[in-house]
C-alpha positions as CSV (number, residue, x, y, z in Angstrom):
1,M,67.3,-20.4,-16.9
2,V,70.9,-21.7,-15.6
3,R,70.4,-22.5,-12.1
4,I,73.3,-21.8,-9.4
5,F,74.2,-22.9,-5.7
6,K,75.5,-20.3,-3.4
7,S,79.0,-20.7,-2.5
8,T,79.8,-22.4,0.8
9,A,83.5,-21.3,0.3
10,L,83.6,-17.6,2.5
11,L,87.0,-16.3,1.2
12,S,89.5,-13.5,2.3
13,L,88.0,-10.6,0.6
14,A,84.8,-11.6,-0.6
15,L,81.8,-14.5,-0.7
16,F,81.6,-15.2,-4.9
17,L,77.7,-15.4,-5.6
18,F,76.9,-16.9,-8.6
19,L,73.7,-15.6,-10.1
20,P,72.1,-16.2,-12.9
21,R,70.4,-13.5,-15.3
22,P,66.5,-12.4,-16.0
23,L,65.3,-14.4,-19.4
24,G,64.9,-12.4,-21.9
25,A,67.2,-10.0,-21.5
26,E,70.7,-11.9,-21.1
27,D,69.4,-15.5,-21.6
28,K,68.9,-15.8,-25.5
29,P,67.2,-19.7,-25.3
30,E,67.6,-20.4,-29.4
31,A,71.3,-20.3,-28.7
32,N,71.2,-22.2,-26.0
33,K,73.1,-19.5,-24.2
34,K,72.9,-18.4,-20.5
35,R,75.2,-15.6,-19.0
36,I,76.2,-15.9,-15.0
37,T,77.3,-12.9,-12.8
38,W,79.2,-13.1,-9.8
39,E,80.5,-10.2,-7.5
40,E,83.9,-8.8,-8.6
41,S,86.6,-8.1,-5.9
42,E,88.5,-5.0,-6.1
43,G,92.8,-5.5,-6.8
44,V,90.7,-7.6,-9.9
45,V,92.4,-7.1,-13.4
46,R,91.4,-10.8,-14.4
47,Y,88.8,-13.8,-13.7
48,D,90.0,-17.1,-14.5
49,V,86.7,-19.4,-15.0
50,A,86.8,-22.8,-15.9
51,I,84.1,-25.2,-16.4
52,K,83.6,-29.0,-15.9
53,N,81.1,-31.6,-17.1
54,S,80.0,-34.3,-14.8
55,S,82.5,-36.9,-16.3
56,E,85.3,-33.9,-14.6
57,E,86.0,-32.8,-18.5
58,I,86.7,-29.2,-18.4
59,V,84.4,-27.3,-21.7
60,I,85.0,-24.0,-20.6
61,S,88.4,-22.4,-19.4
62,S,88.5,-18.8,-20.3
63,S,89.1,-15.3,-18.4
64,T,87.0,-12.4,-18.4
65,Q,87.6,-8.7,-16.5
66,K,84.8,-8.2,-15.9
67,G,82.4,-10.1,-13.1
68,E,80.4,-11.7,-15.6
69,I,80.7,-14.2,-18.2
70,E,78.7,-16.1,-21.3
71,I,78.4,-19.9,-21.3
72,D,77.1,-21.6,-24.6
73,L,76.3,-25.0,-23.3
74,P,73.9,-28.2,-23.2
75,A,71.7,-28.8,-20.8
76,G,73.0,-30.9,-18.1
77,T,75.0,-30.7,-15.0
78,Y,77.9,-28.6,-15.1
79,W,80.1,-27.5,-11.7
80,I,82.6,-23.6,-11.9
81,Q,85.5,-22.3,-10.2
82,I,86.2,-19.0,-10.5
83,T,89.6,-17.7,-9.6
84,A,90.7,-14.0,-9.1
85,V,93.7,-12.7,-10.2
86,N,95.4,-9.3,-9.3
87,K,97.7,-6.9,-10.8
88,F,100.5,-8.5,-10.4
89,D,99.6,-11.5,-11.9
90,K,99.4,-13.5,-8.9
91,V,95.9,-15.6,-7.1
92,G,93.8,-13.6,-4.7
93,Q,91.3,-15.7,-4.5
94,Q,89.9,-18.8,-5.7
95,S,86.2,-20.7,-5.6
96,D,84.5,-23.7,-4.5
97,W,83.9,-26.0,-7.1
98,Q,79.6,-25.1,-7.3
99,K,77.5,-27.0,-9.3
100,F,74.6,-26.0,-11.8
101,E,72.4,-26.9,-13.7
102,I,71.2,-25.6,-17.6
103,K,68.0,-27.2,-18.1
104,Q,66.9,-28.1,-21.6
105,A,63.8,-24.6,-22.0
106,P,60.4,-26.8,-23.7
107,K,59.7,-26.3,-27.0
108,K,56.8,-23.2,-27.7
109,E,54.7,-24.9,-30.9
110,K,54.8,-22.7,-33.4
111,S,52.5,-22.7,-36.3
112,I,52.0,-21.3,-39.2
113,F,48.3,-22.2,-39.5
114,V,46.6,-21.2,-36.0
115,Q,47.9,-18.0,-34.5
116,D,45.6,-15.4,-31.6
117,L,45.4,-12.3,-33.0
118,L,46.3,-10.7,-29.3
119,N,47.4,-13.9,-27.3
120,V,44.6,-13.9,-24.7
121,G,42.8,-16.5,-25.3
122,L,39.6,-16.0,-26.4
123,K,37.3,-16.2,-29.5
124,I,34.4,-14.7,-30.8
125,S,32.0,-16.1,-33.5
126,A,29.0,-14.8,-35.0
127,G,26.5,-16.4,-37.2
128,Y,23.1,-18.3,-39.1
129,F,21.8,-21.6,-38.2
130,Y,18.6,-24.0,-39.5
131,S,16.9,-25.1,-37.0
132,V,15.1,-28.2,-37.1
133,P,11.8,-29.1,-35.2
134,L,11.8,-32.7,-33.7
135,E,8.9,-35.0,-32.8
136,D,5.6,-34.1,-32.6
137,W,6.2,-30.1,-32.9
138,A,7.5,-30.8,-36.5
139,D,4.1,-31.4,-37.3
140,T,3.1,-27.8,-35.5
141,Y,5.6,-25.5,-36.7
142,N,7.8,-25.7,-39.8
143,D,11.7,-25.4,-40.1
144,G,13.3,-22.5,-38.7
145,Y,14.7,-20.0,-40.8
146,A,15.3,-16.8,-39.2
147,T,17.8,-16.8,-37.0
148,A,20.8,-15.9,-35.4
149,I,23.6,-16.9,-33.5
150,L,26.7,-15.4,-31.0
151,R,29.1,-17.2,-29.1
152,F,32.3,-15.9,-26.7
153,S,34.5,-18.7,-25.7
154,L,38.2,-19.0,-23.1
155,N,40.4,-21.0,-23.6
156,F,42.4,-22.1,-19.9
157,G,45.3,-22.9,-21.6
158,N,45.9,-19.3,-21.7
159,L,45.1,-18.1,-18.5
160,G,48.2,-17.6,-15.8
161,L,49.3,-20.3,-14.6
162,L,47.4,-22.9,-16.6
163,K,49.9,-21.8,-19.4
164,N,52.3,-24.1,-18.3
165,Y,50.0,-26.8,-18.6
166,R,48.9,-28.2,-21.9
167,F,46.4,-30.3,-20.9
168,F,44.1,-27.0,-20.5
169,R,44.7,-25.6,-23.3
170,H,41.8,-28.6,-24.5
171,F,39.0,-26.7,-22.4
172,G,37.2,-23.8,-21.6
173,L,33.9,-21.7,-20.9
174,E,32.1,-19.6,-23.9
175,A,29.2,-18.1,-23.3
176,D,26.3,-18.5,-25.9
177,T,23.4,-16.6,-26.8
178,S,20.8,-17.1,-30.1
179,F,17.3,-15.9,-31.8
180,S,15.2,-18.1,-33.3
181,Q,11.5,-17.5,-35.3
182,F,9.4,-20.4,-36.1
183,E,5.9,-20.3,-38.3
184,G,3.5,-22.7,-37.2
185,K,1.8,-24.7,-39.9
186,Q,-1.1,-22.8,-40.0
187,V,-5.1,-24.4,-39.8
188,P,-6.7,-22.8,-42.5
189,G,-9.6,-21.2,-42.0
190,K,-9.3,-21.3,-37.8
191,I,-6.0,-19.7,-36.1
192,K,-2.6,-19.1,-37.4
193,F,0.9,-18.5,-34.6
194,D,3.9,-19.2,-34.4
195,T,6.8,-18.7,-32.2
196,M,10.2,-16.7,-31.3
197,N,12.4,-17.5,-28.9
198,I,16.0,-15.9,-27.3
199,S,18.0,-17.8,-25.2
200,A,21.2,-17.0,-23.1
201,G,23.7,-19.6,-22.0
202,C,26.9,-20.8,-20.6
203,N,28.1,-24.2,-22.6
204,A,31.6,-26.0,-21.8
205,F,33.6,-27.6,-24.2
206,L,36.5,-29.8,-25.2
207,T,38.5,-28.8,-28.4
208,T,41.3,-30.7,-29.9
209,A,43.5,-27.8,-29.9
210,L,46.1,-28.5,-32.9
211,S,48.2,-26.5,-34.3
212,L,46.4,-27.5,-37.6
213,P,44.0,-25.3,-39.9
214,I,40.9,-28.2,-39.1
215,N,39.8,-28.8,-34.6
216,V,36.8,-30.2,-33.6
217,T,35.4,-28.9,-30.8
218,L,32.4,-30.8,-28.5
219,R,30.3,-28.6,-26.1
220,F,27.8,-29.1,-23.1
221,G,25.6,-26.5,-21.6
222,G,22.2,-25.0,-20.8
223,G,20.4,-21.4,-19.6
224,G,17.6,-19.6,-19.8
225,C,14.7,-19.3,-23.6
226,F,12.7,-16.3,-23.4
227,T,9.8,-17.4,-25.4
228,R,7.2,-15.4,-27.2
229,F,4.8,-17.2,-28.7
230,E,2.0,-15.1,-30.9
231,Y,-1.8,-16.1,-32.1
232,A,-4.5,-15.5,-33.8
233,A,-7.4,-16.0,-35.8
234,S,-7.9,-16.5,-38.8
235,N,-10.8,-14.1,-39.0
236,T,-9.2,-11.2,-37.3
237,T,-5.8,-8.9,-36.9
238,E,-5.9,-8.9,-33.2
239,S,-2.9,-11.3,-31.5
240,V,-2.6,-12.8,-28.1
241,D,1.0,-12.8,-27.3
242,I,1.7,-15.5,-24.1
243,W,5.4,-14.7,-22.8
244,S,7.5,-17.9,-20.7
245,T,10.4,-18.4,-19.7
246,D,12.1,-21.8,-19.2
247,P,15.2,-23.7,-19.0
248,Y,17.5,-24.8,-21.9
249,F,20.3,-27.8,-22.2
250,L,22.3,-28.1,-25.7
251,T,25.2,-30.5,-26.5
252,G,26.8,-30.2,-29.4
253,L,30.0,-31.4,-31.7
254,S,31.7,-28.6,-34.9
255,I,34.6,-28.0,-36.8
256,E,37.3,-25.3,-36.9
257,I,38.2,-24.8,-39.6
258,T,41.3,-21.5,-39.8
259,F,41.1,-19.8,-43.1
260,Y,43.8,-16.9,-42.3
261,R,46.0,-16.6,-39.1
262,F,43.4,-15.8,-36.9
263,L,39.8,-15.8,-38.8
264,F,38.3,-19.2,-38.5
265,L,35.1,-20.9,-39.8
266,E,33.0,-22.7,-37.4
267,I,30.3,-25.6,-39.1
268,G,28.2,-28.3,-37.0
269,A,25.8,-29.5,-35.1
270,D,23.6,-28.4,-31.8
271,F,20.7,-30.8,-30.3
272,V,18.7,-28.5,-27.9
273,Y,15.9,-29.4,-25.3
274,V,13.9,-26.8,-24.2
275,D,11.4,-27.2,-20.9
276,Y,8.7,-25.4,-23.1
277,I,5.8,-24.8,-20.2
278,G,6.5,-28.5,-18.6
279,K,6.5,-30.0,-23.0
280,D,9.4,-31.7,-24.3
281,F,10.7,-28.8,-27.4
282,M,13.4,-30.5,-29.2
283,S,15.3,-29.7,-32.1
284,V,18.2,-29.0,-33.9
285,R,19.7,-26.4,-35.1
286,Y,22.5,-26.8,-37.6
287,V,25.5,-23.8,-37.8
288,A,27.3,-22.0,-39.7
289,M,29.2,-18.7,-37.7
290,I,32.2,-17.1,-38.4
291,G,35.3,-15.8,-36.1
292,I,37.9,-14.4,-34.7
293,R,41.1,-15.6,-32.6
294,L,42.0,-12.4,-30.3
């Protein structure tokens, strides 16, 4: 946008005002074109416009019948002077030299690989994970294979004023919910048991946010884990359910691969710690998801 200061010279008929047009309607950033306007005066048939650069060199000398002119100049500091000419081809009024600046518009990073469908910074992904119990729990439970995961991610770089700071595009928050089931390693002739987990929480994430089809995301967070422990004696069909709600903590690393503009595949691994009834239930889950970038 061209920034031009008000004239300080009060002329006999009018005070010249140099105002930039709104960006988009009149500005043409792709050609670095700007439109400068001023108040027209009665009886004026022509305006002679002179613009000089910081080296006192006249770079534009033009005439117009309207109170506006379109310029195409590189970024820099300039001075403009408007001379009003009446129907008798006489100078009716003349403004002082007024300073204005043309600032270099920031280049928008365009990518042929990574795009947002609606440009709101939201991602929705769903998929499957294979969960492996750790330490003593590996002796009690088989690996979990009946699983599902759903995530909603919001990138800070697409929020309000934060859009103006590239730093924030590397950070965000996500809602994380998952389901898993572990089958117990049965004790022949004594007991059979299994465990079902439903977790819901929130993660903070740090991402590379490159305009490339491959990006890396580091996340950490936590929430609540709702666990049902079901067991029954081997010689009976009756079972007992024990429910508990426990806190969990998570940290993970994943690779996001964009395969079609706003569609992506995410693969990675999470370490999950559940404070299950005062006992440390730890596992590693290997995640594969497909998602859409909105």
